[in-house]
All heavy atoms as a GROMACS GRO file, in nm:
protein
  546
    1VAL      N    1  -0.386   1.324  -0.767
    1VAL     CA    2  -0.338   1.204  -0.709
    1VAL      C    3  -0.371   1.214  -0.557
    1VAL      O    4  -0.336   1.314  -0.496
    1VAL     CB    5  -0.186   1.183  -0.724
    1VAL    CG1    6  -0.136   1.061  -0.652
    1VAL    CG2    7  -0.149   1.174  -0.870
    2LEU      N    8  -0.435   1.117  -0.503
    2LEU     CA    9  -0.457   1.107  -0.355
    2LEU      C   10  -0.383   0.978  -0.312
    2LEU      O   11  -0.413   0.873  -0.352
    2LEU     CB   12  -0.607   1.092  -0.331
    2LEU     CG   13  -0.647   1.078  -0.188
    2LEU    CD1   14  -0.600   1.196  -0.097
    2LEU    CD2   15  -0.800   1.057  -0.179
    3THR      N   16  -0.286   0.994  -0.221
    3THR     CA   17  -0.206   0.883  -0.173
    3THR      C   18  -0.183   0.894  -0.026
    3THR      O   19  -0.167   1.007   0.032
    3THR     CB   20  -0.078   0.870  -0.256
    3THR    OG1   21  -0.005   0.756  -0.211
    3THR    CG2   22   0.004   0.999  -0.240
    4ASP      N   23  -0.157   0.783   0.037
    4ASP     CA   24  -0.107   0.783   0.172
    4ASP      C   25   0.040   0.799   0.157
    4ASP      O   26   0.103   0.781   0.048
    4ASP     CB   27  -0.135   0.650   0.233
    4ASP     CG   28  -0.116   0.650   0.384
    4ASP    OD1   29  -0.205   0.698   0.454
    4ASP    OD2   30  -0.002   0.612   0.439
    5TYR      N   31   0.118   0.844   0.266
    5TYR     CA   32   0.254   0.865   0.253
    5TYR      C   33   0.329   0.731   0.260
    5TYR      O   34   0.413   0.699   0.176
    5TYR     CB   35   0.305   0.958   0.363
    5TYR     CG   36   0.457   0.984   0.348
    5TYR    CD1   37   0.504   1.058   0.242
    5TYR    CD2   38   0.548   0.928   0.433
    5TYR    CE1   39   0.639   1.086   0.225
    5TYR    CE2   40   0.686   0.952   0.416
    5TYR     CZ   41   0.728   1.028   0.314
    5TYR     OH   42   0.864   1.049   0.290
    6GLN      N   43   0.287   0.649   0.363
    6GLN     CA   44   0.358   0.519   0.382
    6GLN      C   45   0.286   0.412   0.296
    6GLN      O   46   0.169   0.378   0.316
    6GLN     CB   47   0.358   0.473   0.531
    6GLN     CG   48   0.442   0.566   0.615
    6GLN     CD   49   0.586   0.560   0.588
    6GLN    OE1   50   0.641   0.451   0.546
    6GLN    NE2   51   0.657   0.670   0.603
    7LEU      N   52   0.359   0.356   0.203
    7LEU     CA   53   0.298   0.252   0.113
    7LEU      C   54   0.381   0.131   0.128
    7LEU      O   55   0.496   0.131   0.174
    7LEU     CB   56   0.299   0.307  -0.035
    7LEU     CG   57   0.214   0.430  -0.059
    7LEU    CD1   58   0.241   0.476  -0.206
    7LEU    CD2   59   0.074   0.407  -0.037
    8PRO      N   60   0.332   0.014   0.090
    8PRO     CA   61   0.399  -0.108   0.110
    8PRO      C   62   0.544  -0.117   0.043
    8PRO      O   63   0.636  -0.178   0.094
    8PRO     CB   64   0.313  -0.220   0.053
    8PRO     CG   65   0.172  -0.161   0.058
    8PRO     CD   66   0.192  -0.015   0.047
    9SER      N   67   0.548  -0.053  -0.074
    9SER     CA   68   0.680  -0.060  -0.145
    9SER      C   69   0.738   0.074  -0.177
    9SER      O   70   0.800   0.093  -0.285
    9SER     CB   71   0.658  -0.146  -0.274
    9SER     OG   72   0.567  -0.082  -0.357
   10GLY      N   73   0.722   0.170  -0.091
   10GLY     CA   74   0.779   0.306  -0.114
   10GLY      C   75   0.691   0.410  -0.041
   10GLY      O   76   0.629   0.373   0.067
   11THR      N   77   0.693   0.524  -0.090
   11THR     CA   78   0.611   0.631  -0.033
   11THR      C   79   0.523   0.704  -0.134
   11THR      O   80   0.547   0.689  -0.254
   11THR     CB   81   0.706   0.738   0.027
   11THR    OG1   82   0.779   0.809  -0.080
   11THR    CG2   83   0.806   0.686   0.123
   12GLY      N   84   0.428   0.782  -0.079
   12GLY     CA   85   0.343   0.858  -0.169
   12GLY      C   86   0.427   0.956  -0.252
   12GLY      O   87   0.396   0.986  -0.366
   13ALA      N   88   0.542   1.004  -0.196
   13ALA     CA   89   0.623   1.095  -0.265
   13ALA      C   90   0.683   1.029  -0.385
   13ALA      O   91   0.689   1.086  -0.494
   13ALA     CB   92   0.735   1.148  -0.172
   14ASP      N   93   0.720   0.903  -0.367
   14ASP     CA   94   0.776   0.825  -0.485
   14ASP      C   95   0.671   0.815  -0.595
   14ASP      O   96   0.706   0.831  -0.714
   14ASP     CB   97   0.812   0.685  -0.438
   14ASP     CG   98   0.925   0.679  -0.339
   14ASP    OD1   99   1.008   0.771  -0.333
   14ASP    OD2  100   0.923   0.577  -0.256
   15VAL      N  101   0.543   0.786  -0.566
   15VAL     CA  102   0.437   0.784  -0.656
   15VAL      C  103   0.421   0.906  -0.730
   15VAL      O  104   0.413   0.911  -0.858
   15VAL     CB  105   0.308   0.733  -0.590
   15VAL    CG1  106   0.189   0.746  -0.679
   15VAL    CG2  107   0.319   0.594  -0.534
   16ILE      N  108   0.414   1.020  -0.663
   16ILE     CA  109   0.387   1.152  -0.718
   16ILE      C  110   0.509   1.187  -0.812
   16ILE      O  111   0.486   1.228  -0.926
   16ILE     CB  112   0.372   1.254  -0.615
   16ILE    CG1  113   0.240   1.229  -0.537
   16ILE    CG2  114   0.375   1.393  -0.674
   16ILE    CD1  115   0.233   1.305  -0.404
   17GLN      N  116   0.626   1.172  -0.768
   17GLN     CA  117   0.752   1.197  -0.850
   17GLN      C  118   0.742   1.111  -0.978
   17GLN      O  119   0.778   1.159  -1.085
   17GLN     CB  120   0.877   1.171  -0.770
   17GLN     CG  121   0.895   1.277  -0.664
   17GLN     CD  122   1.018   1.252  -0.580
   17GLN    OE1  123   1.042   1.140  -0.533
   17GLN    NE2  124   1.100   1.347  -0.556
   18GLY      N  125   0.714   0.981  -0.963
   18GLY     CA  126   0.709   0.892  -1.078
   18GLY      C  127   0.608   0.939  -1.177
   18GLY      O  128   0.624   0.945  -1.303
   19LEU      N  129   0.479   0.966  -1.127
   19LEU     CA  130   0.369   1.008  -1.218
   19LEU      C  131   0.404   1.139  -1.285
   19LEU      O  132   0.378   1.154  -1.409
   19LEU     CB  133   0.240   1.016  -1.146
   19LEU     CG  134   0.180   0.878  -1.103
   19LEU    CD1  135   0.062   0.906  -1.013
   19LEU    CD2  136   0.140   0.799  -1.228
   20ARG      N  137   0.464   1.228  -1.216
   20ARG     CA  138   0.500   1.365  -1.273
   20ARG      C  139   0.602   1.342  -1.387
   20ARG      O  140   0.602   1.411  -1.483
   20ARG     CB  141   0.548   1.460  -1.167
   20ARG     CG  142   0.441   1.515  -1.082
   20ARG     CD  143   0.493   1.611  -0.973
   20ARG     NE  144   0.384   1.672  -0.903
   20ARG     CZ  145   0.398   1.746  -0.798
   20ARG    NH1  146   0.520   1.765  -0.746
   20ARG    NH2  147   0.298   1.797  -0.736
   21GLY      N  148   0.699   1.250  -1.362
   21GLY     CA  149   0.796   1.219  -1.466
   21GLY      C  150   0.730   1.157  -1.586
   21GLY      O  151   0.771   1.191  -1.705
   22ILE      N  152   0.642   1.071  -1.568
   22ILE     CA  153   0.572   1.003  -1.683
   22ILE      C  154   0.482   1.098  -1.760
   22ILE      O  155   0.488   1.110  -1.884
   22ILE     CB  156   0.487   0.879  -1.639
   22ILE    CG1  157   0.578   0.772  -1.586
   22ILE    CG2  158   0.395   0.835  -1.746
   22ILE    CD1  159   0.511   0.662  -1.507
   23CYS      N  160   0.410   1.181  -1.688
   23CYS     CA  161   0.316   1.270  -1.754
   23CYS      C  162   0.378   1.393  -1.804
   23CYS      O  163   0.330   1.451  -1.907
   23CYS     CB  164   0.205   1.313  -1.650
   23CYS     SG  165   0.104   1.178  -1.596
   24GLY      N  166   0.483   1.437  -1.743
   24GLY     CA  167   0.550   1.559  -1.786
   24GLY      C  168   0.471   1.687  -1.771
   24GLY      O  169   0.501   1.784  -1.824
   25THR      N  170   0.369   1.674  -1.690
   25THR     CA  171   0.281   1.797  -1.663
   25THR      C  172   0.255   1.800  -1.510
   25THR      O  173   0.267   1.698  -1.446
   25THR     CB  174   0.150   1.784  -1.734
   25THR    OG1  175   0.077   1.674  -1.694
   25THR    CG2  176   0.163   1.787  -1.889
   26PRO      N  177   0.220   1.915  -1.468
   26PRO     CA  178   0.185   1.921  -1.321
   26PRO      C  179   0.064   1.830  -1.286
   26PRO      O  180  -0.028   1.815  -1.362
   26PRO     CB  181   0.147   2.063  -1.298
   26PRO     CG  182   0.208   2.142  -1.410
   26PRO     CD  183   0.200   2.047  -1.526
   27LEU      N  184   0.075   1.775  -1.167
   27LEU     CA  185  -0.034   1.689  -1.125
   27LEU      C  186  -0.081   1.745  -0.987
   27LEU      O  187   0.009   1.781  -0.901
   27LEU     CB  188   0.015   1.543  -1.098
   27LEU     CG  189   0.047   1.464  -1.213
   27LEU    CD1  190   0.115   1.335  -1.168
   27LEU    CD2  191  -0.069   1.436  -1.305
   28CYS      N  192  -0.210   1.754  -0.962
   28CYS     CA  193  -0.256   1.794  -0.831
   28CYS      C  194  -0.236   1.668  -0.742
   28CYS      O  195  -0.261   1.560  -0.789
   28CYS     CB  196  -0.395   1.844  -0.826
   28CYS     SG  197  -0.527   1.729  -0.870
   29ALA      N  198  -0.185   1.690  -0.621
   29ALA     CA  199  -0.159   1.577  -0.534
   29ALA      C  200  -0.188   1.614  -0.386
   29ALA      O  201  -0.160   1.726  -0.347
   29ALA     CB  202  -0.012   1.536  -0.545
   30VAL      N  203  -0.244   1.517  -0.321
   30VAL     CA  204  -0.278   1.528  -0.175
   30VAL      C  205  -0.224   1.400  -0.113
   30VAL      O  206  -0.246   1.292  -0.157
   30VAL     CB  207  -0.424   1.541  -0.145
   30VAL    CG1  208  -0.457   1.542   0.003
   30VAL    CG2  209  -0.487   1.666  -0.219
   31VAL      N  210  -0.140   1.424  -0.007
   31VAL     CA  211  -0.079   1.317   0.069
   31VAL      C  212  -0.136   1.310   0.206
   31VAL      O  213  -0.144   1.409   0.278
   31VAL     CB  214   0.075   1.336   0.078
   31VAL    CG1  215   0.136   1.220   0.163
   31VAL    CG2  216   0.132   1.334  -0.061
   32LEU      N  217  -0.189   1.193   0.242
   32LEU     CA  218  -0.243   1.163   0.378
   32LEU      C  219  -0.130   1.105   0.461
   32LEU      O  220  -0.064   1.005   0.414
   32LEU     CB  221  -0.364   1.070   0.372
   32LEU     CG  222  -0.468   1.100   0.270
   32LEU    CD1  223  -0.576   0.986   0.266
   32LEU    CD2  224  -0.534   1.232   0.303
   33THR      N  225  -0.104   1.154   0.579
   33THR     CA  226   0.003   1.106   0.661
   33THR      C  227  -0.022   1.116   0.804
   33THR      O  228  -0.089   1.217   0.851
   33THR     CB  229   0.138   1.165   0.618
   33THR    OG1  230   0.240   1.094   0.693
   33THR    CG2  231   0.146   1.313   0.648
   34GLY      N  232   0.027   1.030   0.885
   34GLY     CA  233   0.035   1.038   1.026
   34GLY      C  234   0.184   1.072   1.062
   34GLY      O  235   0.219   1.087   1.182
   35ASP      N  236   0.270   1.080   0.965
   35ASP     CA  237   0.416   1.101   0.986
   35ASP      C  238   0.439   1.252   1.019
   35ASP      O  239   0.382   1.339   0.957
   35ASP     CB  240   0.485   1.071   0.854
   35ASP     CG  241   0.634   1.049   0.869
   35ASP    OD1  242   0.686   1.094   0.970
   35ASP    OD2  243   0.692   0.994   0.779
   36THR      N  244   0.528   1.273   1.116
   36THR     CA  245   0.562   1.405   1.147
   36THR      C  246   0.716   1.423   1.148
   36THR      O  247   0.766   1.528   1.192
   36THR     CB  248   0.514   1.444   1.294
   36THR    OG1  249   0.564   1.350   1.384
   36THR    CG2  250   0.358   1.436   1.297
   37ARG      N  251   0.788   1.333   1.096
   37ARG     CA  252   0.933   1.352   1.086
   37ARG      C  253   0.966   1.462   0.997
   37ARG      O  254   0.918   1.480   0.879
   37ARG     CB  255   0.997   1.216   1.030
   37ARG     CG  256   0.986   1.108   1.129
   37ARG     CD  257   1.048   0.984   1.066
   37ARG     NE  258   0.968   0.940   0.951
   37ARG     CZ  259   0.950   0.815   0.912
   37ARG    NH1  260   1.018   0.723   0.966
   37ARG    NH2  261   0.873   0.785   0.808
   38PRO      N  262   1.052   1.552   1.044
   38PRO     CA  263   1.086   1.682   0.962
   38PRO      C  264   1.135   1.650   0.823
   38PRO      O  265   1.102   1.720   0.730
   38PRO     CB  266   1.192   1.749   1.054
   38PRO     CG  267   1.158   1.703   1.187
   38PRO     CD  268   1.109   1.562   1.171
   39HIS      N  269   1.220   1.547   0.809
   39HIS     CA  270   1.271   1.512   0.673
   39HIS      C  271   1.161   1.481   0.576
   39HIS      O  272   1.166   1.533   0.463
   39HIS     CB  273   1.378   1.404   0.680
   39HIS     CG  274   1.418   1.355   0.550
   39HIS    ND1  275   1.360   1.257   0.478
   39HIS    CD2  276   1.525   1.398   0.472
   39HIS    CE1  277   1.429   1.240   0.368
   39HIS    NE2  278   1.526   1.325   0.361
   40ASP      N  279   1.066   1.406   0.624
   40ASP     CA  280   0.957   1.361   0.532
   40ASP      C  281   0.871   1.480   0.502
   40ASP      O  282   0.825   1.497   0.383
   40ASP     CB  283   0.876   1.247   0.599
   40ASP     CG  284   0.960   1.122   0.608
   40ASP    OD1  285   1.048   1.096   0.523
   40ASP    OD2  286   0.933   1.042   0.708
   41LEU      N  287   0.838   1.564   0.601
   41LEU     CA  288   0.749   1.678   0.577
   41LEU      C  289   0.823   1.779   0.486
   41LEU      O  290   0.757   1.841   0.401
   41LEU     CB  291   0.714   1.744   0.709
   41LEU     CG  292   0.632   1.658   0.797
   41LEU    CD1  293   0.602   1.724   0.932
   41LEU    CD2  294   0.493   1.612   0.729
   42ALA      N  295   0.956   1.793   0.496
   42ALA     CA  296   1.029   1.877   0.406
   42ALA      C  297   1.026   1.834   0.266
   42ALA      O  298   1.010   1.908   0.176
   42ALA     CB  299   1.175   1.888   0.458
   43LEU      N  300   1.035   1.703   0.241
   43LEU     CA  301   1.028   1.648   0.114
   43LEU      C  302   0.884   1.675   0.050
   43LEU      O  303   0.877   1.713  -0.066
   43LEU     CB  304   1.044   1.497   0.116
   43LEU     CG  305   1.027   1.419  -0.015
   43LEU    CD1  306   1.124   1.474  -0.127
   43LEU    CD2  307   1.043   1.271   0.007
   44LEU      N  308   0.782   1.656   0.124
   44LEU     CA  309   0.653   1.686   0.075
   44LEU      C  310   0.632   1.833   0.046
   44LEU      O  311   0.569   1.867  -0.056
   44LEU     CB  312   0.543   1.633   0.179
   44LEU     CG  313   0.541   1.484   0.197
   44LEU    CD1  314   0.443   1.452   0.310
   44LEU    CD2  315   0.499   1.415   0.074
   45ALA      N  316   0.684   1.920   0.123
   45ALA     CA  317   0.680   2.057   0.090
   45ALA      C  318   0.754   2.094  -0.034
   45ALA      O  319   0.706   2.170  -0.117
   45ALA     CB  320   0.738   2.143   0.208
   46GLU      N  321   0.869   2.030  -0.052
   46GLU     CA  322   0.954   2.049  -0.178
   46GLU      C  323   0.868   2.004  -0.294
   46GLU      O  324   0.880   2.071  -0.402
   46GLU     CB  325   1.078   1.970  -0.162
   46GLU     CG  326   1.179   1.993  -0.267
   46GLU     CD  327   1.307   1.918  -0.245
   46GLU    OE1  328   1.365   1.932  -0.137
   46GLU    OE2  329   1.347   1.839  -0.336
   47LEU      N  330   0.790   1.903  -0.287
   47LEU     CA  331   0.708   1.854  -0.391
   47LEU      C  332   0.590   1.944  -0.421
   47LEU      O  333   0.516   1.923  -0.519
   47LEU     CB  334   0.657   1.715  -0.367
   47LEU     CG  335   0.770   1.602  -0.373
   47LEU    CD1  336   0.711   1.467  -0.334
   47LEU    CD2  337   0.828   1.596  -0.511
   48GLN      N  338   0.565   2.040  -0.332
   48GLN     CA  339   0.454   2.131  -0.340
   48GLN      C  340   0.320   2.058  -0.350
   48GLN      O  341   0.238   2.086  -0.444
   48GLN     CB  342   0.474   2.228  -0.461
   48GLN     CG  343   0.593   2.311  -0.441
   48GLN     CD  344   0.619   2.402  -0.555
   48GLN    OE1  345   0.563   2.384  -0.665
   48GLN    NE2  346   0.698   2.502  -0.538
   49VAL      N  347   0.297   1.968  -0.258
   49VAL     CA  348   0.172   1.889  -0.248
   49VAL      C  349   0.097   1.937  -0.125
   49VAL      O  350   0.161   1.987  -0.030
   49VAL     CB  351   0.194   1.741  -0.253
   49VAL    CG1  352   0.263   1.695  -0.378
   49VAL    CG2  353   0.275   1.695  -0.132
   50GLN      N  354  -0.032   1.914  -0.126
   50GLN     CA  355  -0.114   1.931  -0.010
   50GLN      C  356  -0.095   1.817   0.081
   50GLN      O  357  -0.094   1.703   0.039
   50GLN     CB  358  -0.257   1.946  -0.050
   50GLN     CG  359  -0.289   2.060  -0.141
   50GLN     CD  360  -0.278   2.189  -0.069
   50GLN    OE1  361  -0.318   2.214   0.048
   50GLN    NE2  362  -0.212   2.294  -0.134
   51VAL      N  363  -0.079   1.840   0.209
   51VAL     CA  364  -0.061   1.743   0.312
   51VAL      C  365  -0.171   1.744   0.412
   51VAL      O  366  -0.207   1.851   0.469
   51VAL     CB  367   0.080   1.755   0.378
   51VAL    CG1  368   0.094   1.649   0.490
   51VAL    CG2  369   0.194   1.746   0.284
   52ILE      N  370  -0.231   1.624   0.442
   52ILE     CA  371  -0.333   1.621   0.547
   52ILE      C  372  -0.282   1.519   0.650
   52ILE      O  373  -0.247   1.408   0.616
   52ILE     CB  374  -0.467   1.571   0.492
   52ILE    CG1  375  -0.515   1.668   0.383
   52ILE    CG2  376  -0.578   1.556   0.601
   52ILE    CD1  377  -0.651   1.626   0.322
   53HIS      N  378  -0.283   1.572   0.772
   53HIS     CA  379  -0.235   1.484   0.881
   53HIS      C  380  -0.346   1.406   0.942
   53HIS      O  381  -0.459   1.461   0.959
   53HIS     CB  382  -0.161   1.567   0.988
   53HIS     CG  383  -0.041   1.625   0.940
   53HIS    ND1  384   0.078   1.564   0.945
   53HIS    CD2  385  -0.019   1.747   0.888
   53HIS    CE1  386   0.172   1.647   0.892
   53HIS    NE2  387   0.117   1.760   0.860
   54LYS      N  388  -0.323   1.277   0.965
   54LYS     CA  389  -0.424   1.188   1.023
   54LYS      C  390  -0.426   1.210   1.171
   54LYS      O  391  -0.320   1.232   1.232
   54LYS     CB  392  -0.383   1.040   0.991
   54LYS     CG  393  -0.385   1.009   0.848
   54LYS     CD  394  -0.339   0.858   0.836
   54LYS     CE  395  -0.311   0.827   0.698
   54LYS     NZ  396  -0.251   0.690   0.691
   55PRO      N  397  -0.537   1.195   1.234
   55PRO     CA  398  -0.670   1.183   1.179
   55PRO      C  399  -0.717   1.309   1.119
   55PRO      O  400  -0.678   1.418   1.164
   55PRO     CB  401  -0.759   1.134   1.291
   55PRO     CG  402  -0.695   1.187   1.409
   55PRO     CD  403  -0.545   1.194   1.383
   56PHE      N  404  -0.810   1.312   1.020
   56PHE     CA  405  -0.858   1.430   0.963
   56PHE      C  406  -1.009   1.422   0.941
   56PHE      O  407  -1.066   1.310   0.940
   56PHE     CB  408  -0.786   1.457   0.830
   56PHE     CG  409  -0.806   1.345   0.728
   56PHE    CD1  410  -0.908   1.347   0.640
   56PHE    CD2  411  -0.714   1.240   0.718
   56PHE    CE1  412  -0.927   1.239   0.544
   56PHE    CE2  413  -0.728   1.139   0.631
   56PHE     CZ  414  -0.834   1.140   0.543
   57ARG      N  415  -1.072   1.534   0.917
   57ARG     CA  416  -1.211   1.540   0.892
   57ARG      C  417  -1.233   1.544   0.739
   57ARG      O  418  -1.139   1.591   0.667
   57ARG     CB  419  -1.277   1.661   0.956
   57ARG     CG  420  -1.266   1.653   1.107
   57ARG     CD  421  -1.347   1.767   1.173
   57ARG     NE  422  -1.336   1.770   1.308
   57ARG     CZ  423  -1.413   1.700   1.393
   57ARG    NH1  424  -1.506   1.618   1.345
   57ARG    NH2  425  -1.391   1.706   1.525
   58SER      N  426  -1.348   1.508   0.692
   58SER     CA  427  -1.376   1.512   0.547
   58SER      C  428  -1.369   1.644   0.489
   58SER      O  429  -1.319   1.667   0.379
   58SER     CB  430  -1.509   1.454   0.512
   58SER     OG  431  -1.612   1.518   0.589
   59ALA      N  432  -1.398   1.753   0.568
   59ALA     CA  433  -1.387   1.891   0.520
   59ALA      C  434  -1.242   1.923   0.490
   59ALA      O  435  -1.214   1.998   0.390
   59ALA     CB  436  -1.450   1.988   0.625
   60ALA      N  437  -1.154   1.877   0.572
   60ALA     CA  438  -1.007   1.900   0.544
   60ALA      C  439  -0.961   1.838   0.419
   60ALA      O  440  -0.888   1.896   0.334
   60ALA     CB  441  -0.919   1.851   0.658
   61LEU      N  442  -1.012   1.722   0.387
   61LEU     CA  443  -0.983   1.650   0.262
   61LEU      C  444  -1.036   1.723   0.143
   61LEU      O  445  -0.959   1.740   0.044
   61LEU     CB  446  -1.029   1.510   0.264
   61LEU     CG  447  -1.011   1.426   0.129
   61LEU    CD1  448  -0.866   1.418   0.101
   61LEU    CD2  449  -1.074   1.287   0.152
   62LEU      N  450  -1.162   1.771   0.144
   62LEU     CA  451  -1.219   1.848   0.037
   62LEU      C  452  -1.146   1.975   0.014
   62LEU      O  453  -1.126   2.014  -0.102
   62LEU     CB  454  -1.370   1.871   0.071
   62LEU     CG  455  -1.459   1.744   0.067
   62LEU    CD1  456  -1.600   1.784   0.110
   62LEU    CD2  457  -1.459   1.681  -0.074
   63ALA      N  458  -1.108   2.042   0.121
   63ALA     CA  459  -1.035   2.166   0.111
   63ALA      C  460  -0.895   2.144   0.044
   63ALA      O  461  -0.853   2.220  -0.045
   63ALA     CB  462  -1.019   2.234   0.244
   64ALA      N  463  -0.831   2.041   0.087
   64ALA     CA  464  -0.693   2.008   0.028
   64ALA      C  465  -0.704   1.973  -0.121
   64ALA      O  466  -0.625   2.012  -0.197
   64ALA     CB  467  -0.630   1.894   0.103
   65LEU      N  468  -0.809   1.894  -0.153
   65LEU     CA  469  -0.827   1.860  -0.293
   65LEU      C  470  -0.857   1.985  -0.377
   65LEU      O  471  -0.802   2.004  -0.493
   65LEU     CB  472  -0.941   1.762  -0.307
   65LEU     CG  473  -0.908   1.614  -0.259
   65LEU    CD1  474  -1.045   1.541  -0.259
   65LEU    CD2  475  -0.805   1.548  -0.341
   66GLY      N  476  -0.938   2.076  -0.332
   66GLY     CA  477  -0.962   2.199  -0.398
   66GLY      C  478  -0.840   2.283  -0.415
   66GLY      O  479  -0.815   2.344  -0.522
   67ALA      N  480  -0.759   2.293  -0.306
   67ALA     CA  481  -0.637   2.370  -0.315
   67ALA      C  482  -0.539   2.321  -0.411
   67ALA      O  483  -0.473   2.389  -0.492
   67ALA     CB  484  -0.578   2.388  -0.173
   68ALA      N  485  -0.529   2.187  -0.413
   68ALA     CA  486  -0.428   2.113  -0.504
   68ALA      C  487  -0.468   2.143  -0.649
   68ALA      O  488  -0.391   2.172  -0.736
   68ALA     CB  489  -0.418   1.967  -0.475
   69SER      N  490  -0.602   2.128  -0.672
   69SER     CA  491  -0.647   2.138  -0.809
   69SER      C  492  -0.636   2.293  -0.850
   69SER      O  493  -0.594   2.317  -0.965
   69SER     CB  494  -0.803   2.108  -0.810
   69SER     OG  495  -0.854   2.128  -0.938
   70ALA      N  496  -0.661   2.388  -0.768
   70ALA     CA  497  -0.642   2.523  -0.800
   70ALA      C  498  -0.496   2.561  -0.826
   70ALA      O  499  -0.463   2.638  -0.922
   70ALA     CB  500  -0.698   2.611  -0.688
   71ALA      N  501  -0.406   2.501  -0.754
   71ALA     CA  502  -0.262   2.521  -0.773
   71ALA      C  503  -0.220   2.473  -0.907
   71ALA      O  504  -0.143   2.537  -0.981
   71ALA     CB  505  -0.179   2.457  -0.659
   72VAL      N  506  -0.269   2.353  -0.954
   72VAL     CA  507  -0.232   2.298  -1.082
   72VAL      C  508  -0.287   2.386  -1.197
   72VAL      O  509  -0.223   2.414  -1.290
   72VAL     CB  510  -0.277   2.153  -1.094
   72VAL    CG1  511  -0.262   2.112  -1.239
   72VAL    CG2  512  -0.193   2.064  -1.006
   73ARG      N  513  -0.415   2.433  -1.173
   73ARG     CA  514  -0.476   2.516  -1.278
   73ARG      C  515  -0.396   2.646  -1.294
   73ARG      O  516  -0.378   2.694  -1.412
   73ARG     CB  517  -0.619   2.546  -1.251
   73ARG     CG  518  -0.714   2.429  -1.275
   73ARG     CD  519  -0.861   2.468  -1.272
   73ARG     NE  520  -0.903   2.540  -1.151
   73ARG     CZ  521  -0.941   2.473  -1.045
   73ARG    NH1  522  -0.951   2.348  -1.038
   73ARG    NH2  523  -0.979   2.538  -0.930
   74SER      N  524  -0.349   2.702  -1.180
   74SER     CA  525  -0.277   2.832  -1.189
   74SER      C  526  -0.137   2.808  -1.256
   74SER      O  527  -0.086   2.895  -1.326
   74SER     CB  528  -0.268   2.901  -1.055
   74SER     OG  529  -0.180   2.823  -0.970
   75ASP      N  530  -0.083   2.699  -1.230
   75ASP     CA  531   0.059   2.659  -1.288
   75ASP      C  532   0.038   2.647  -1.434
   75ASP      O  533   0.134   2.668  -1.517
   75ASP     CB  534   0.116   2.539  -1.226
   75ASP     CG  535   0.169   2.558  -1.088
   75ASP    OD1  536   0.182   2.678  -1.048
   75ASP    OD2  537   0.198   2.465  -1.021
   76ALA      N  538  -0.074   2.584  -1.480
   76ALA     CA  539  -0.092   2.549  -1.624
   76ALA      C  540  -0.134   2.669  -1.698
   76ALA      O  541  -0.117   2.680  -1.824
   76ALA     CB  542  -0.197   2.444  -1.642
   77GLY      N  543  -0.179   2.774  -1.638
   77GLY     CA  544  -0.239   2.891  -1.707
   77GLY      C  545  -0.141   2.993  -1.729
   77GLY      O  546  -0.077   3.027  -1.815
   0.00000   0.00000   0.00000
């Protein structure tokens, strides 16, 4: 899952939690955000997702996607 944190009707964290509940399996997730509020960052850390702060370079996005995918594979194995 690749999502922004601030969405029109909720947050990327809400999306990830909802999809994880529906799927019942680990999902790799990367959240893009310009948010630096400690509460929001703590929630994302609790969800164990990769976070990329805006603005970012494409290399950072590719690295985060790879790390998220590797984390899910190691959890499933």
